[in-house]
C-alpha positions as CSV (number, residue, x, y, z in Angstrom):
1,M,0.0,0.0,0.0
2,C,1.4,3.4,-0.9
3,R,0.8,7.1,-1.1
4,L,0.6,9.0,-4.4
5,L,1.2,12.6,-5.3
6,G,1.3,14.3,-8.7
7,F,1.0,17.7,-10.3
8,V,1.1,19.4,-13.7
9,S,1.5,23.2,-14.0
10,S,1.9,26.0,-16.6
11,Q,5.5,26.8,-15.5
12,P,8.3,24.7,-13.9
13,E,8.1,24.6,-10.1
14,S,9.2,22.5,-7.1
15,F,7.0,20.2,-5.1
16,A,7.1,22.8,-2.3
17,Q,5.8,25.5,-4.6
18,A,3.1,23.3,-6.1
19,V,1.8,21.8,-2.8
20,G,2.5,24.5,-0.3
21,E,3.1,24.4,3.4
22,N,1.4,21.0,3.9
23,L,4.0,19.1,1.9
24,D,5.8,18.0,5.1
25,E,2.6,16.3,6.3
26,F,2.5,14.3,3.1
27,I,6.2,13.3,3.4
28,H,5.6,12.3,7.1
29,L,3.3,9.6,5.7
30,S,6.6,7.8,4.7
31,T,7.1,6.8,8.4
32,V,4.4,4.2,7.6
33,H,4.9,3.9,3.9
34,C,8.6,3.4,4.5
35,D,9.8,0.8,2.0
36,G,10.9,3.2,-0.8
37,W,10.4,6.6,-2.4
38,G,10.5,7.7,-6.0
39,I,10.2,11.0,-7.9
40,A,9.6,11.2,-11.7
41,T,9.7,14.5,-13.6
42,L,8.3,14.8,-17.2
43,D,8.3,18.2,-18.7
44,E,5.6,19.0,-21.3
45,K,8.2,19.9,-23.9
46,T,10.1,16.6,-23.6
47,A,9.1,13.0,-24.2
48,A,11.4,11.5,-21.6
49,A,10.8,10.9,-17.9
50,H,13.6,11.4,-15.4
51,V,13.4,9.2,-12.3
52,S,15.1,9.2,-8.9
53,R,14.2,6.4,-6.5
54,A,15.5,4.3,-3.6
55,P,14.2,1.5,-1.4
56,E,14.5,3.6,1.8
57,L,12.4,5.7,4.1
58,A,11.8,9.1,2.4
59,E,11.6,11.3,5.5
60,S,15.1,10.4,6.7
61,S,16.7,10.1,3.2
62,L,19.3,12.7,2.3
63,L,18.9,11.7,-1.4
64,F,15.2,12.2,-1.2
65,T,15.6,15.6,0.4
66,K,18.1,16.7,-2.2
67,T,15.9,15.4,-5.1
68,L,12.8,17.1,-3.7
69,Q,14.7,20.4,-3.3
70,T,16.2,20.4,-6.8
71,T,13.1,19.3,-8.6
72,N,11.9,22.0,-11.0
73,T,9.4,20.9,-13.6
74,D,5.9,21.4,-15.0
75,G,4.9,17.7,-14.4
76,A,5.9,15.3,-11.7
77,L,4.9,12.2,-9.7
78,L,6.0,11.3,-6.1
79,H,5.5,7.8,-4.6
80,L,5.9,6.5,-1.1
81,R,6.0,2.7,-1.0
82,W,4.7,0.3,1.6
83,A,5.6,-3.0,0.1
84,T,3.0,-5.7,-0.4
85,T,3.7,-8.8,1.6
86,G,5.9,-11.2,-0.4
87,I,7.3,-8.5,-2.8
88,P,10.9,-7.6,-2.0
89,V,12.0,-4.2,-1.0
90,S,14.4,-3.4,-3.8
91,E,15.1,-0.6,-6.4
92,N,13.5,-2.6,-9.2
93,N,10.2,-2.8,-7.2
94,T,10.3,0.9,-6.3
95,H,8.0,3.3,-8.2
96,P,7.8,5.2,-10.5
97,F,8.1,3.0,-13.5
98,T,8.9,4.5,-16.9
99,H,8.8,3.5,-20.5
100,N,8.8,5.3,-23.8
101,G,7.6,8.7,-22.6
102,F,5.2,7.4,-19.9
103,T,5.8,7.3,-16.1
104,F,3.5,5.5,-13.6
105,I,2.8,5.0,-9.9
106,H,0.3,2.7,-8.2
107,N,-1.3,2.1,-4.8
108,G,-2.8,-1.3,-3.9
109,A,-2.3,-4.9,-4.8
110,I,-3.3,-7.3,-7.6
111,N,-3.2,-10.9,-6.6
112,P,-1.1,-12.8,-7.4
113,P,1.5,-10.3,-8.5
114,S,2.1,-12.2,-11.8
115,A,-1.7,-12.3,-12.6
116,L,-1.5,-9.8,-15.5
117,E,1.5,-11.3,-17.3
118,P,-0.7,-13.1,-19.9
119,E,-2.3,-9.8,-20.8
120,I,1.0,-8.0,-21.5
121,A,2.2,-7.7,-25.1
122,P,5.6,-9.4,-25.6
123,K,7.2,-6.2,-26.8
124,F,6.4,-4.7,-23.3
125,A,6.9,-7.9,-21.2
126,E,10.7,-7.9,-22.0
127,F,11.1,-4.7,-20.1
128,I,9.9,-6.1,-16.7
129,L,12.7,-6.0,-14.2
130,G,11.1,-6.6,-10.8
131,Q,8.6,-8.9,-9.1
132,S,5.8,-6.4,-8.4
133,D,2.2,-6.4,-9.5
134,S,2.6,-2.7,-10.1
135,E,5.2,-3.0,-12.8
136,R,3.0,-5.5,-14.6
137,Y,0.0,-3.3,-14.2
138,F,1.9,-0.5,-15.9
139,Y,2.9,-2.6,-18.9
140,F,-0.7,-4.0,-19.2
141,L,-1.9,-0.4,-19.4
142,L,0.6,0.4,-22.1
143,T,-0.5,-2.7,-24.0
144,Q,-4.1,-1.5,-23.9
145,I,-3.2,2.1,-24.7
146,E,-1.3,0.9,-27.8
147,N,-4.3,-1.0,-29.0
148,L,-7.1,1.5,-28.1
149,G,-5.5,4.9,-27.6
150,L,-4.8,6.6,-24.3
151,V,-8.1,7.2,-22.5
152,D,-9.9,4.2,-24.0
153,G,-6.9,2.0,-23.3
154,V,-6.8,3.1,-19.7
155,K,-10.6,2.5,-19.3
156,S,-10.3,-0.9,-20.9
157,A,-7.4,-2.0,-18.7
158,V,-9.1,-0.9,-15.5
159,N,-12.4,-2.5,-16.3
160,K,-10.8,-5.8,-17.3
161,I,-8.9,-5.9,-14.0
162,R,-12.1,-5.0,-12.0
163,D,-14.1,-7.7,-13.9
164,S,-11.5,-10.5,-14.0
165,Y,-8.9,-10.2,-11.3
166,D,-8.5,-10.1,-7.5
167,F,-7.3,-6.7,-6.2
168,S,-7.6,-4.4,-3.3
169,S,-6.8,-1.2,-5.2
170,I,-5.6,-0.2,-8.6
171,N,-5.4,3.5,-7.9
172,A,-2.7,4.9,-10.1
173,M,-1.2,7.9,-11.8
174,L,0.0,7.9,-15.4
175,M,1.7,10.8,-17.1
176,N,3.2,11.6,-20.5
177,D,4.1,14.9,-22.2
178,K,0.4,15.6,-23.1
179,Y,-1.8,14.1,-20.4
180,F,-1.9,13.4,-16.6
181,I,-4.3,10.6,-15.8
182,T,-5.3,9.5,-12.3
183,I,-7.2,6.2,-11.8
184,C,-9.5,5.8,-8.8
185,E,-10.6,2.2,-8.6
186,H,-10.5,0.3,-5.3
187,D,-12.4,-1.8,-2.8
188,P,-12.9,0.2,0.4
189,A,-13.5,-2.9,2.4
190,R,-9.9,-4.1,1.6
191,K,-8.1,-1.2,3.2
192,P,-5.3,-2.0,5.7
193,A,-6.7,-3.1,9.1
194,W,-5.2,-0.1,10.7
195,G,-6.3,2.3,8.0
196,L,-9.0,4.9,8.6
197,D,-12.1,4.9,6.4
198,G,-11.2,6.7,3.2
199,Y,-7.6,5.3,3.1
200,Y,-7.9,4.7,-0.6
201,D,-9.6,8.0,-1.4
202,L,-7.9,10.3,-3.9
203,F,-8.4,14.1,-4.0
204,Y,-7.5,16.8,-6.6
205,K,-7.1,20.5,-6.5
206,P,-7.6,22.3,-9.8
207,E,-6.2,25.9,-10.0
208,M,-5.7,28.3,-12.9
209,D,-2.0,27.4,-13.3
210,Q,-1.8,23.9,-12.0
211,V,-3.6,20.7,-11.0
212,L,-2.6,18.6,-8.0
213,V,-3.8,15.1,-7.2
214,A,-2.9,13.0,-4.1
215,S,-3.8,10.2,-1.8
216,S,-5.5,10.8,1.6
217,G,-4.0,10.9,5.1
218,W,-2.9,14.5,5.4
219,D,-4.4,18.0,5.3
220,Q,-6.2,18.5,2.0
221,A,-8.7,21.1,3.0
222,G,-10.4,22.5,-0.1
223,W,-9.5,19.6,-2.4
224,I,-12.1,17.7,-4.4
225,N,-12.8,14.0,-3.9
226,L,-12.3,11.9,-7.0
227,P,-15.1,9.4,-7.0
228,N,-14.3,5.7,-6.9
229,H,-14.7,4.0,-10.4
230,H,-13.6,7.2,-12.2
231,I,-10.6,8.6,-13.8
232,L,-9.3,12.2,-13.8
233,V,-7.8,13.3,-17.2
234,V,-5.8,16.5,-17.3
235,D,-4.8,18.0,-20.6
236,R,-1.4,19.5,-19.9
237,A,-1.7,22.1,-22.6
238,S,-4.9,23.6,-21.2
239,L,-4.7,22.3,-17.6
240,S,-8.4,21.4,-17.9
241,P,-9.4,18.4,-15.7
242,K,-12.2,16.0,-16.8
243,V,-13.7,13.4,-14.5
244,L,-14.8,10.4,-16.5
245,A,-16.7,7.3,-15.4
246,L,-15.0,3.9,-15.9
């Protein structure tokens, strides 16, 4: 189980500038979600994602602090990992994952972790490096996107997992140079035993010059709840968010 944070903006900025004074509250969630951190930046004008990640607790990581402070971009994802039981804590299992102009982070579990392998096109399967369900989920999304286009491919992948596979949550964020998509699809009854109601909830904050999206568990006063069984699609050129039913 993990925590997700992402933003797109009209001008390059840091996470501190994008999120504001409550960013430290989000980072403090890493004391529970302590098995790794990752930051991906993907500027609108480039097709390549740049990733820094490590299988360590973010709040006490000097590399995390340095990466956070030096991030300056108009599109970024931040992931705090709490490893699913049975999946090793390692760099290859640490989010974000990237491929061919896309970057991706996930919160939840698909059981077993290898369940989606038959659904992944061979051209993508050869890039799998770790043991996680999340990495396989990413390449399954890319398989469907290649077949159906971006939004229809995401919808098709999520609906197929919901209809055919065992999962607790497939909440995720996917970004390329043109779009920022957040998937909200989870089973509230399968939250961690210690988790408060709404553990899997996602919230977004649209502003004139940026859009923020993040997992729950910290101060998000004024943010809008993204309903379960929906996706949020943000056009990076216009920064216009659309909520679409799955």
